[in-house]
SELUM-855923 format. One record per residue: x, y, z of N, C-alpha, C in turn. Coordinates in pm, whole numbers, padded with zeros to 5 digits, always signed. Layout:
XYZXYZXYZ...
***
This chain:
+01460-11898-09803+01371-11781-09720+01428-11719-09621+01578-11822-09592+01662-11757-09483+01748-11657-09544+01778-11670-09684+01874-11563-09699+01820-11452-09739+01683-11407-09736+01620-11343-09757+01617-11231-09606+01558-11322-09532+01554-11237-09363+01686-11227-09326+01775-11274-09379+01920-11205-09324+01968-11094-09387+01885-11063-09531+01937-10938-09606+01859-10843-09553+01746-10899-09529+01619-10775-09441+01662-10723-09304+01707-10822-09258+01769-10762-09094+01917-10674-09137+01967-10733-09181+02094-10644-09231+02051-10474-09253+01959-10484-09355+01922-10345-09405+01862-10322-09314+01799-10346-09233+01729-10286-09099+01826-10213-09011+01933-10302-08977+02018-10272-08900+02119-10117-08946+02151-10144-09099+02215-09989-09164+02139-09871-09142+01998-09917-09150+01906-09809-09140+01872-09750-09011+01888-09832-08880+01922-09812-08761+02031-09732-08736+02125-09777-08777+02271-09730-08753+02267-09590-08826+02250-09542-08951+02231-09407-09032+02125-09316-08958+02027-09369-08903+01942-09278-08798+01987-09235-08666+02059-09331-08640+02163-09289-08505+02241-09168-08556+02313-09205-08661+02424-09128-08696+02336-08967-08710+02234-08992-08794+02156-08858-08800+02131-08793-08698+02053-08849-08599+02019-08801-08476+02138-08713-08379+02252-08802-08385+02355-08735-08301+02419-08617-08395+02424-08634-08534+02471-08512-08599+02361-08374-08581+02195-08405-08585+02130-08326-08551+02141-08243-08392+02167-08352-08312+02206-08316-08206+02305-08213-08176+02404-08237-08179+02552-08189-08199+02461-08015-08250+02458-07996-08377+02397-07874-08454+02310-07801-08316+02234-07874-08244+02106-07779-08164+02212-07763-08047+02322-07836-07998+02382-07825-07841+02449-07668-07914+02502-07672-08032+02587-07557-08081+02515-07426-08094+02380-07463-08127+02290-07361-08142+02268-07281-08005+02243-07405-07918+02219-07361-07757+02325-07260-07702+02427-07338-07728+02578-07289-07662+02588-07128-07715+02569-07143-07892+02599-06981-07912+02472-06866-07844+02343-06945-07801+02241-06839-07803+02196-06862-07647+02306-06898-07543+02271-06868-07419+02159-06971-07341+02123-07088-07432+02061-07198-07392+01929-07176-07545+01851-07302-07522+01729-07278-07654+01630-07366-07601+01524-07311-07655+01432-07445-07685+01407-07470-07812+01295-07573-07810+01228-07683-07961+01146-07693-07953+01094-07652-08081+00977-07733-08125+01005-07850-08229+00883-07942-08228+00924-08017-08356+00820-08018-08425+00804-08010-08570+00664-08040-08648+00689-08101-08773+00608-08203-08798+00599-08271-08891+00560-08229-09028+00644-08232-09134+00595-08180-09253+00631-08236-09397+00561-08350-09340+00503-08468-09457+00600-08546-09481+00630-08547-09590+00723-08670-09668+00868-08629-09635+00906-08457-09627+01011-08429-09621+01054-08475-09496+00973-08475-09407+01022-08545-09245+00964-08435-09140+01057-08408-09050+01030-08304-08956+01117-08188-08916+01040-08076-08902+01142-07943-08879+01155-07933-08720+01282-07911-08694+01303-07834-08548+01312-07715-08550+01252-07632-08504+01253-07479-08470+01328-07443-08329+01424-07415-08351+01483-07334-08230+01490-07205-08227+01474-07180-08071+01454-07015-08022+01578-07017-07882+01653-06894-07899+01751-06907-07836+01701-06792-07730+01817-06841-07615+01742-06728-07511+01754-06595-07530+01825-06553-07603+01869-06430-07671+01779-06407-07772+01689-06453-07833+01584-06452-07869+01610-06492-08054+01762-06533-08066+01769-06573-08190+01715-06687-08231+01675-06729-08372+01608-06866-08380+01664-06917-08529+01665-07030-08583+01700-07095-08653+01597-07256-08630+01642-07329-08758+01578-07453-08779+01653-07536-08833+01637-07674-08838+01676-07782-08900+01571-07877-08983+01595-07966-09022+01515-08020-09084+01568-08182-09053+01470-08276-09037+01512-08414-08984+01464-08489-09104+01521-08594-09135+01401-08665-09253+01289-08772-09164+01292-08792-09082+01162-08845-08995+01172-08755-08897+01021-08801-08832+00999-08713-08672+01025-08790-08571+01045-08923-08588+01128-09020-08445+01282-08954-08465+01365-08956-08558+01491-08905-08558+01478-08713-08503+01417-08661-08556+01389-08532-08494+01379-08500-08331+01303-08622-08306+01257-08632-08161+01390-08678-08075+01440-08774-08147+01588-08837-08089+01651-08730-08076+01691-08673-08159+01805-08536-08155+01773-08449-08068+01593-08407-08032+01608-08269-07930+01639-08360-07825+01587-08454-07786+01621-08571-07652+01756-08565-07619+01827-08594-07712+01991-08600-07724+02082-08476-07673+01992-08386-07736+02056-08237-07714+02064-08179-07558+01937-08235-07509+01910-08175-07367+01820-08043-07356+01754-07990-07485+01700-07855-07485+01532-07885-07431+01475-07770-07404+01349-07799-07361+01233-07785-07505+01187-07869-07501+01057-07921-07615+00902-07899-07584+00882-07810-07697+00745-07725-07652+00631-07837-07766+00545-07908-07764+00447-07932-07794+00413-07856-07931+00381-07696-07867+00307-07636-07988+00419-07506-08028+00396-07443-08103+00483-07305-08138+00338-07210-08069+00371-07228-07957+00237-07112-07889+00280-06972-07862+00173-06913-07817+00206-06760-07790+00330-06685-07713+00366-06794-07603+00465-06768-07494+00593-06838-07575+00600-06908-07629+00727-06969-07672+00733-06880-07802+00662-06831-07893+00661-06761-08004+00732-06608-07984+00676-06564-07855+00720-06443-07819+00869-06424-07796+00913-06555-07771+01066-06537-07729+01151-06473-07878+01096-06489-08009+01168-06478-08097+01200-06334-08110+01309-06324-08160+01320-06182-08231+01388-06155-08337+01297-06082-08400+01336-06035-08577+01381-05947-08579+01456-05884-08688+01552-05781-08700+01495-05701-08833+01537-05583-08879+01541-05539-09018+01471-05620-09108+01619-05748-09086+01595-05775-09268+01450-05884-09244+01467-05958-09161+01304-06008-09161+01169-05924-09188+01175-05821-09119+01068-05726-09132+01055-05675-09271+01132-05651-09346+01192-05580-09480+01117-05702-09559+01204-05786-09546+01183-05913-09643+01021-05958-09642+00962-05976-09504+00786-06006-09483+00722-05872-09562+00771-05773-09541+00680-05646-09618+00694-05657-09767+00819-05680-09814+00844-05685-09935+00748-05813-10012+00751-05905-09957+00654-06027-10026+00528-05993-09994+00472-05973-09886+00333-05929-09888+00302-05783-09946+00364-05705-09916+00311-05585-09981+00364-05507-10159+00469-05629-10191+00520-05520-10281+00623-05452-10330+00685-05481-10167+00808-05375-10142+00939-05482-10167+01004-05355-10097+01184-05448-10103+01177-05577-10084+01286-05650-10151+01254-05811-10089+01440-05815-10085+01505-05723-10034+01616-05763-09965+01693-05856-10067+01675-05873-10206+01708-05985-10259+01829-05966-10363
***
């Protein structure tokens, strides 16, 4: 039994180390986005077995997203990055997003059978 417990403990430590590295990598990417866009805010959303989506909105209206393997790692990454985190992608937060011609054409193409920019 002792051998099994030691093996399990080692596996847990490896998973923890991997999670730390993943959170650090995501935090670095969030920081880069924030720097490129004059600051940023984020919202974390659970997306099922795939993990969690980190939606980023820059002060200039630019936006992007990242996917973390778990919700806990996503929360840790945004905490490490120092950006403001919103509970919901509500009206005030969503209003900061600036879309360009590509997004509007792409959305119209999908919804109305128009051009898809594809």
